[in-house]
C-alpha positions in Angstrom: -0.4 -32.1 10.8 -2.0 -35.2 9.5 -0.9 -37.4 6.6 -4.2 -37.5 4.7 -5.7 -40.8 3.6 -3.7 -42.9 6.0 -4.3 -44.7 9.3 -1.9 -42.6 11.3 0.4 -39.6 11.2 2.6 -37.5 13.5 1.0 -38.2 16.0 -2.7 -38.5 15.1 -4.8 -40.3 12.4 -6.0 -38.9 9.2 -8.8 -36.5 8.3 -10.3 -37.1 4.9 -12.1 -34.2 3.4 -12.8 -35.4 -0.1 -16.3 -36.8 -0.3 -16.3 -38.3 -3.8 -15.5 -42.0 -4.1 -11.8 -42.8 -4.1 -12.4 -44.9 -7.3 -13.4 -41.7 -9.2 -10.3 -39.9 -7.9 -8.2 -42.8 -9.0 -9.8 -42.8 -12.5 -9.0 -39.0 -12.8 -5.4 -39.6 -11.7 -5.0 -42.5 -14.1 -6.5 -40.6 -17.0 -4.2 -37.6 -16.4 -1.0 -39.6 -16.2 -1.9 -41.9 -19.1 -2.7 -39.0 -21.4 0.6 -37.3 -20.4 2.7 -40.5 -20.8 1.2 -41.4 -24.2 1.5 -37.9 -25.5 5.1 -37.3 -24.4 6.2 -40.7 -25.4 4.6 -40.3 -28.9 6.4 -37.0 -29.3 9.7 -38.5 -28.3 9.4 -41.5 -30.6 8.1 -39.7 -33.6 9.9 -36.4 -33.8 12.7 -35.7 -36.3 16.1 -36.1 -34.6 17.9 -32.8 -34.3 20.6 -34.3 -32.2 21.5 -38.0 -31.5 21.0 -37.6 -27.8 17.3 -37.0 -28.3 16.8 -35.1 -25.1 14.6 -32.0 -25.0 17.5 -29.5 -24.9 19.8 -31.5 -27.2 22.8 -31.4 -24.8 22.4 -33.8 -21.8 24.1 -37.2 -21.6 23.0 -38.8 -18.4 20.6 -41.3 -20.0 23.1 -43.0 -22.3 25.8 -42.8 -19.6 23.7 -45.0 -17.3 23.1 -47.4 -20.2 26.8 -47.8 -21.0 27.8 -48.1 -17.4 25.3 -51.0 -17.2 27.1 -52.6 -20.1 30.4 -52.2 -18.3 29.2 -53.6 -14.9 29.6 -57.3 -15.7 33.2 -56.6 -16.8 34.3 -54.1 -14.1 32.1 -54.9 -11.1 32.8 -52.7 -8.1 35.6 -51.0 -9.9 32.9 -48.7 -11.4 32.7 -47.1 -7.9 36.4 -47.6 -7.0 38.2 -46.1 -10.1 37.4 -43.3 -12.5 36.4 -44.9 -15.8 39.0 -43.0 -17.8 41.7 -44.9 -15.9 40.4 -48.4 -16.9 39.1 -47.7 -20.4 40.9 -46.7 -23.6 39.8 -43.4 -25.0 38.8 -43.5 -28.7 41.5 -42.4 -31.1 40.8 -40.2 -34.2 40.9 -43.5 -36.3 38.4 -45.1 -33.9 36.0 -42.1 -34.1 36.2 -42.1 -37.9 35.0 -45.8 -37.9 32.0 -45.1 -35.6 28.4 -44.5 -36.9 27.7 -40.9 -37.6 25.3 -40.5 -34.7 27.8 -41.7 -32.1 29.1 -38.3 -31.0 30.6 -36.9 -27.8 33.3 -34.4 -27.3 35.4 -36.2 -24.6 33.5 -39.3 -23.5 33.9 -42.0 -26.1 35.9 -45.1 -25.1 36.7 -48.4 -26.9 36.5 -51.8 -25.2 38.4 -54.6 -27.0 36.0 -57.1 -28.5 33.0 -54.9 -28.4 31.3 -53.8 -31.6 29.9 -50.6 -30.0 31.8 -47.9 -28.3 31.2 -46.9 -24.7 30.0 -43.3 -24.0 30.0 -42.1 -20.4 30.0 -38.7 -18.9 32.0 -37.6 -15.9 34.7 -40.3 -16.6 37.2 -38.5 -14.4 35.3 -39.3 -11.2 34.1 -42.5 -9.6 30.5 -43.4 -10.6 28.3 -41.0 -8.6 25.2 -43.2 -8.7 24.1 -46.3 -6.8 23.5 -49.7 -8.4 19.8 -49.1 -8.9 20.3 -47.0 -12.0 22.0 -50.0 -13.6 19.1 -52.3 -12.7 16.7 -49.7 -14.2 18.4 -49.6 -17.6 19.7 -53.2 -17.7 17.1 -54.5 -20.2 17.8 -51.7 -22.7 21.5 -52.0 -22.1 21.3 -55.7 -23.2 19.2 -54.7 -26.2 21.8 -52.1 -27.3 24.8 -54.3 -26.6 23.5 -57.4 -28.5 21.6 -55.9 -31.4 22.1 -53.5 -34.2 19.8 -50.8 -32.8 21.3 -47.4 -33.3 22.5 -45.0 -30.7 19.8 -42.4 -31.6 17.0 -45.0 -31.4 18.3 -46.3 -28.0 18.3 -42.7 -26.6 14.7 -42.4 -27.6 13.8 -45.6 -25.8 15.8 -44.6 -22.7 13.8 -41.4 -22.3 10.5 -43.3 -22.8 11.6 -45.7 -20.1 12.3 -42.8 -17.7 9.0 -41.2 -18.7 7.2 -44.4 -17.7 8.9 -44.5 -14.3 8.2 -40.8 -13.7 4.5 -41.2 -14.7 4.0 -44.2 -12.5 5.2 -42.0 -9.6 3.0 -39.1 -10.7 0.0 -41.4 -10.8 0.6 -42.5 -7.2 1.1 -38.9 -6.2 -2.1 -37.6 -7.9 -4.0 -40.6 -6.7 -3.2 -39.7 -3.1 -3.9 -36.0 -3.6 -7.2 -36.4 -5.3 -8.5 -39.0 -2.9 -7.6 -36.7 0.0 -8.9 -33.6 -1.5 -5.7 -31.9 -0.7 -6.4 -28.8 -2.8 -3.8 -26.7 -1.0 -1.3 -28.8 -2.8 -2.6 -27.8 -6.3 0.3 -25.4 -6.9 3.0 -27.7 -5.5 1.6 -30.5 -7.6 1.9 -28.3 -10.7 5.4 -27.3 -9.9 6.4 -30.8 -9.0 5.0 -32.4 -12.1 6.4 -29.8 -14.4 9.9 -30.1 -12.9 9.8 -33.9 -13.0 8.6 -34.1 -16.6 11.0 -31.4 -17.8 14.1 -33.1 -16.6 12.9 -36.6 -17.5 12.6 -35.4 -21.1 16.2 -34.2 -20.8 17.3 -37.8 -20.0 17.4 -37.7 -16.2 16.0 -40.7 -14.3 15.5 -38.8 -11.1 11.7 -39.0 -11.6 11.9 -42.7 -10.8 12.4 -41.7 -7.1 8.7 -40.7 -7.0 7.5 -44.3 -6.8 9.3 -45.5 -3.7 9.2 -42.2 -1.9 5.5 -41.6 -2.4 4.9 -45.2 -1.2 7.2 -44.5 1.8 5.1 -41.5 2.8 1.9 -43.5 2.4 3.2 -46.4 4.5 4.4 -44.0 7.2 0.8 -42.7 7.5 -0.4 -46.3 7.9 2.2 -47.0 10.6 3.6 -49.7 8.4 7.2 -49.2 9.5 8.8 -52.1 7.6 7.0 -51.3 4.4 8.1 -47.6 4.7 11.7 -48.5 5.5 11.9 -51.0 2.5 10.4 -48.3 0.2 13.0 -45.8 1.4 15.8 -48.3 0.9 14.5 -48.9 -2.7 14.7 -45.2 -3.3 18.3 -45.0 -1.9 19.2 -48.0 -4.1 18.0 -45.9 -7.1 19.6 -42.6 -6.3 21.8 -41.1 -3.6 19.6 -38.0 -3.4 17.1 -40.2 -1.6 19.4 -39.4 1.4 17.5 -36.1 1.6 14.7 -38.2 3.1 16.7 -39.6 6.1 14.1 -38.3 8.6 11.4 -40.5 6.9 13.7 -43.6 7.2 14.3 -42.7 10.9 10.6 -42.3 11.6 9.9 -45.7 9.9 12.6 -47.3 12.1 11.1 -45.7 15.2 7.7 -47.1 14.3 9.2 -50.6 14.1 11.0 -50.2 17.4 8.2 -48.4 19.3 5.5 -50.9 18.3 7.8 -53.9 18.2 6.4 -54.7 14.8 8.9 -57.5 14.1 6.7 -59.7 16.4 4.1 -59.9 13.6 6.5 -60.4 10.7 6.1 -63.7 8.9 8.3 -65.1 6.2 7.3 -62.4 3.8 8.0 -59.7 6.4 11.5 -61.0 7.1 12.2 -61.4 3.3 11.1 -57.8 2.8 13.4 -56.8 5.7 16.3 -58.7 4.0 15.6 -57.1 0.7 15.5 -53.6 2.3 18.8 -54.3 4.1 20.5 -55.4 0.9 19.4 -52.4 -1.1 20.3 -50.0 1.8 23.7 -51.7 2.2 24.4 -51.6 -1.6 23.5 -47.9 -1.7 25.6 -46.9 1.3 28.5 -49.2 0.4 28.8 -47.8 -3.1 28.4 -44.3 -1.8 31.4 -44.8 0.6 33.4 -46.2 -2.3 32.7 -43.2 -4.5 33.1 -40.6 -1.7 36.7 -39.7 -2.5 35.6 -38.3 -5.8 33.0 -36.3 -4.1 35.3 -34.6 -1.6 37.1 -31.5 -2.7 36.1 -28.4 -4.8 32.5 -28.4 -6.1 32.2 -29.9 -9.6 29.2 -27.6 -10.3 29.0 -24.7 -7.8 25.7 -23.6 -6.4 24.8 -20.1 -5.1 25.7 -21.2 -1.6 29.2 -22.5 -2.5 31.1 -19.4 -3.5 34.7 -19.2 -2.3 34.2 -15.5 -1.5 32.4 -14.4 1.6 31.4 -11.2 0.0 29.7 -13.1 -2.8 28.2 -15.7 -0.4 26.8 -13.3 2.2 23.6 -12.4 0.5 22.6 -16.0 -0.6 23.4 -17.2 3.0 21.3 -14.5 4.6 18.4 -15.2 2.2 18.7 -18.9 3.0 18.6 -18.3 6.7 15.5 -16.0 6.4 13.7 -18.6 4.2 14.6 -21.4 6.6 13.3 -19.5 9.6 10.0 -18.8 7.8 9.6 -22.4 6.8 10.4 -23.7 10.2 7.9 -21.2 11.7 5.2 -22.6 9.4 6.0 -26.2 10.2 6.1 -25.4 14.0 2.7 -23.7 13.8 1.3 -26.8 12.0 3.1 -29.1 14.4 4.6 -30.7 11.3 7.8 -31.9 13.0 8.7 -34.4 10.2 8.6 -31.6 7.7 10.9 -29.5 10.0 13.3 -32.4 10.1 13.2 -32.7 6.4 14.0 -29.0 6.0 17.0 -29.4 8.2 18.1 -32.6 6.4 17.8 -31.0 3.0 19.6 -27.8 4.1 22.5 -29.8 5.7 23.0 -31.9 2.6 22.6 -29.1 0.0 25.3 -27.0 1.7 27.7 -29.9 1.7 27.0 -31.4 -1.8 29.9 -31.1 -4.2 27.6 -30.2 -7.1 24.2 -28.8 -7.9 22.3 -28.8 -11.2 18.9 -27.6 -12.3 17.6 -31.2 -12.3 18.3 -31.7 -8.5 14.9 -30.2 -7.8 13.2 -33.4 -9.1 14.4 -35.3 -6.0 12.3 -33.0 -3.7 9.0 -33.4 -5.6 7.8 -36.3 -3.4 8.2 -34.1 -0.3 6.7 -31.1 -1.9 3.6 -33.0 -3.0 3.1 -35.4 -0.1 -0.5 -35.3 1.0 -1.3 -33.8 4.4 -4.6 -32.9 6.1 -6.1 -31.0 8.9 -6.8 -27.3 9.3 -3.1 -26.5 9.3 -2.3 -28.3 6.0 -2.1 -25.0 4.1 0.7 -23.9 6.4 2.6 -27.1 5.6 2.1 -26.6 1.9 3.2 -23.0 2.1 6.4 -24.0 4.0 7.3 -26.7 1.6 6.6 -24.5 -1.5 8.7 -21.7 -0.1 11.6 -24.0 0.6 11.3 -25.6 -2.9 11.1 -22.3 -4.7 14.1 -21.0 -2.8 16.2 -24.0 -3.8 15.0 -23.8 -7.4 15.6 -20.1 -8.0 18.5 -19.3 -5.6 20.5 -22.6 -5.4 19.9 -24.8 -8.5 18.9 -22.0 -10.9 15.8 -24.0 -12.0 12.5 -22.5 -13.2 9.8 -25.0 -12.1 7.1 -23.4 -14.2 6.0 -25.4 -17.3 7.5 -22.9 -19.8 9.4 -25.8 -21.2 6.2 -27.1 -22.9 6.8 -24.6 -25.7 10.0 -26.5 -26.6 7.9 -29.5 -27.6 6.9 -27.5 -30.7 10.2 -25.9 -31.5 12.4 -29.0 -30.8 
């Protein structure tokens, strides 16, 4: 297997097959992503509110939960990851709720902070914060805007989703730019599935699409044997979301490149500064994950098909998972795609141990699904990744990656 469009791969260099100028491919990628971002953002900002949350399905709350946690961080600090928020905040009383604006609604997640003019709405208040600090950094400007101005809850939810759309489209541009420049046509179906999944859940208020930027860059840097850049990009992804841990094999390969080639010998001040930034982001992610881990241990919060307590109910899904894994590993072995084989093992090990699993978890695998590869065996790699992705979507996370959700843009 070769990572297309890059100076090196595992273990050989690239093989470009697309003959058109890269600039043309880049223009096409840019036009596609700009049209999508402008169209979806205009829809989000101009549509008539049917629910204050302003997400596509009118029921998800992650976007404003990140916003309000960012508001709380200067006051609570690391306690966000040490203590469930319901233990440090005062739940709104019926009198408090009656005094709130009509669009501030949530069944069991409204809290009052003394001295604050706006209530705090956070989901999952019974567990420690299950996200790393990067999500707070992402929404910090909008959190300040909401906290210090009179902007309404509904209007802020619109802006949050547009922010997440921008982050997701930036990642999609990098992804399509690589695919078009490489002529990786075997990834046309994976790209469709990946883009559909990312945009669907971004419109529902999930910021997981922001992972595309650092992880697509990580893959690109791995192909160029730029171990430090790849490792820093991975640490940025882990700083944004714990589900970047799926990509542990990429981080290990980046570290191996650094050690094997003794790349630190060529680092100047900028290189060491980048290494320090990567170390900080990685430590912040891992440190907060350790703090929140006690909330993650125990019965699953949202069971997946592989987490049934009954062996009779679990036998068929496990058997299907093993068969799928064997087929994928066979495809990767035939293509000598050892990094993809390691990714499959990493994803499988984490998925079976995760305490929850929702439809939107599929977004975190889009960078792997669509990472450009080359060579005669590239279709085998694409087939293995697609099979693994579809199995997880349909049989674990109950997600339909096809773009049927587009119809909801008219009805909602």
